[in-house]
N, C-alpha and C positions, 0 to 999 in steps of 0.2 A: 913630913912637912905640913904645918898647920895652914889653915886658910889665911891666917894673919900674916904668915911669913912667906907665902908664895910670891915669887918675884921672877922677872925675866932674867934669863941667863944670856949674857952677851954673846956666848958661843951658840948661836941658834942651830948651827949644823950638828953639833954634838947632841943637843936636845932632840933633834929630829932623827938621829941615827937609828933609833929603834923602831921607826915608823915603817909600815908596809910600803909607804910611798917614797922612802928615802932614795932608792935607786932612780926613780922617775925624776925626783927633784935634782939629783946630783948631775944629771946630763945637761941641765939648763945653763945658759950663760950666767956669768957671776951675778949681775944685778938682779936677774930673774930668780936665780937660785937663792940669794939672800932674802928676797921678798917672800918666797915660798917658805923658807925656813922660819921667817918671822910669823907668817900666817899659821904655820903648824904649831909654833911655840905658843901663840895666843890660844889656839884651840886646846892644846894640851893643858895649859894652866887653868883655863876655865873649866875644862872637864874634870881635872883633879879636884877642884873645889866641889863640884856637883857630886862626885863619887867619894868624897872624904867621909870620915866617921864623925866629923864635928857636928854639934847640934844644928838642926835645920835653920834656926834663926841666924846663926853665925854664917852659915853657908849663903843664905839669902843676902845678908849684909855684904859679904865678900863679893858676890856677883854684882850687887849694886855699885860697889866701888869700881869694878871693872867698867860698868856703864859710864860712871862719872869720869873715869880716866880716858875712855874713848872720846867722850864729849870734849874733854880738855885737849886731846890730841888734835881734834878737828877745829878747835878754837885757836890753835896756834900756841898752846901752852902744854905740850906733852909732859906727863909725869916721867920720872926716871925710867920706869919699866917699859915705856912706850917711846922713849926718846929716839931710838933708832928707826922707828916706823915712819917718821915724818917724811923721809926721803922717798920711801916706797909708795906711800900714799900719794905724794905729788907726782912721782914718775909714772905710775901705772893707773892713776885715777881710782884708787880703791875707795869704795863707798862706805861711809859711816854706818848706814843702815844695815849693811851686811855683817859688819863686826857686831853690832847690837843684836841682830837676829841670832847669831851664834850664842851669845849670852842668854838670850830668851829661850833658845832651844835647850841648852844645858840646864836651865832653871826649871824646865818642865818636870824634871826628875826630883826636884828638891822639896816642894811643899808636901808632897806625898809621892810614893813610888808609883810609876806608871804601871797600870794593870789593865790589859785588854782594852786599849783605846779604840774608839770607833775609827772607821777608815779616814774620816776627815781630820781627826786629831793626829792619827799616825802620819798622814801626808804632811800636815803642818810641822810635826816633829822632824820628819825627814828633810823638809825644806830648810828648817832652821839649822839643824846640826850638820847637814851634808851639802845641800844645794847652795846655801849661803856661802859655805867655804868654796864651793865651785865658782860662784859668781866673783869672788875675790880672785880665785886662781886663774880664770879665763882671761881676766884683764892683764894679769902678769904674763900669761902665755902669748897674748897678742891676737886673740881671735876677734873677728868682727863682732860688733855689739849684739846683733840679733841672734846670730848662731852661738855666740858665747853664752848668752842667757839660756838658750834652749839646751845647750850641752850641759850646763850646770844643773838645769832642771832634771834632765833624764839620767845623766851619769851619777849625780849626787844621790838620787833615789835608788838607782841600781846598786850602788855600793852600800848604802845604808840598809836596804832590805837584805842584802847578802850578809851584812854584819849581824842583823837580827837573827837570821836563820842559823848562822854559825855559832852565835853566843847564847842560844836558848837556855842551856843548862847553867851557864855562868850567870846570866841575868836572873834566872830563877833563884839562884843562891843569894842574890842581893834583894830578893823580894820583888823583882820586876818581871813584867810580861808584856812584850811589845806586839804580840800577835793580835790582829784586829778582831774586835768583838763579833762583827758580822760573820766572819769566817768560822770562828769558834762555834757560834750558835748554829750555823748551817751544818756543821759537822756533828752537832748534838752535844757539844761541850758547854755546859751552863755555868761552870765555876770560873772565877778569875784568879783562883789560888795558883800561883806559878808552880808550886811543887806538885799539885794534883794534875795540872794541865800537862806537864812534861812527861807524865807516865800514862796519860790517857791513850787508849788504843786508836782513837780517831785523830790523834795529833798529826800523823803523816799527811792526812788529807788537807789539813789547814796549811801545813808547810809547803806542800806542793802548789797550792793555789797562790801563796805568796811568792814562791819561786817563779811562777809564770809571770807575775807582775814584774819581778826583777828582770827576767829575760826580755820582756817587751821594752823596758827602759834601756837595757843594754843595746838592743837592736836599734832603737831610735838614736841613741848616742853614736853608734857606729855609722849610721846614715849621715849624721851631722859632720863627724870627723872625716868621712870619706870625701865630702865636697869641699874641704878646706885644705890649705897648704900643709903638706906633711911636716914642715918645720914647726908650725904653731900647735900641732896636735901630737907631737912626740910624747910628751909627758902624760897627757890624759889617755893616750892609747895604751901606754904601759900600765897605768893604773887600772884601766878597763879590762885589759887582757888578764892581768894578775887576778883581779877579783872574779872574772868570769871562770877562771880555772877553779877558784874556791867554790863557786856555785856549782860547777859541774861535779866536783869532788863530793859535795854535800848530797847532790842528787844521786850519785853513784852509791854512796854509803847508805842513803835512806834516813828516815827520821824516827823510826821505831827504836825503842830501847833494846839493848844498850847502844848509846851513841858515842863512838870513839871520836876524839877531835880529828879534824882534817888538817893537813899541812901541805903546802905547795913545795914540791921537791926542789932542791937547790938547782938542779939542772934545768928544770922547767922555768925557773926564774931567769936563769942565764939565757935560755932560748928566747924568752920574751924580750929581754934587753937587746940581744943581738939582732933580732928582727926589726924592732921598732925604734931603737935609740939612734941608729945611723940614718941620716937623711938620704 
């Protein structure tokens, strides 16, 4: 699919079925479920543009068109691919700036591939591509405003940092390196060449430091969910527990080469669902 022909599929559930979060979304009441499928579809389409092999100027233009479409949605004139979003925006109070932040985050990979960003840039990236999604999601889940924003902040960063640790080799193959510059330098790694960094003997030290950051965000997210109604945190709890298992598997495997991909066993997924899906 080219960036010119990318368009929303009316069957949002089918589009989301390959997501790690599909099971968490499926347990929601229908209107919440459909809103979450729409949010996922939006993220998927924008991400597909950023990761496509189209020329960079075309990708930038396609992302700008998404911004224009979001603006049109909030001006009361949604384009066809966002037509169905109007009801969810109204019902759950979804914020225009969060949709735009997601586009901004995906765009950070487009002008040039991200390589060893400083911590501030990495945090901004995580906020845009993950916590902004969380800010939309917590409104759908029905969390109180303040705790919802806090949960989006911490859980979004926990999930994205886990993604970064899981996908080090895959990202390097795309010419990208999301590990923070400060941590690399502290470990004595002075290059930002992804292929060289991934085989450096000091890499595990960098990854363990990032894993500690992720764990602290998971802990903060757990505190927030603990003090809220079980009903409104069922879906984020499932997301959190699933990704915490991934982080634990990564830590158990280690980060030295060779790195075999980690996978959450089917029965572990079922156990998480059985524990947290039932109110």
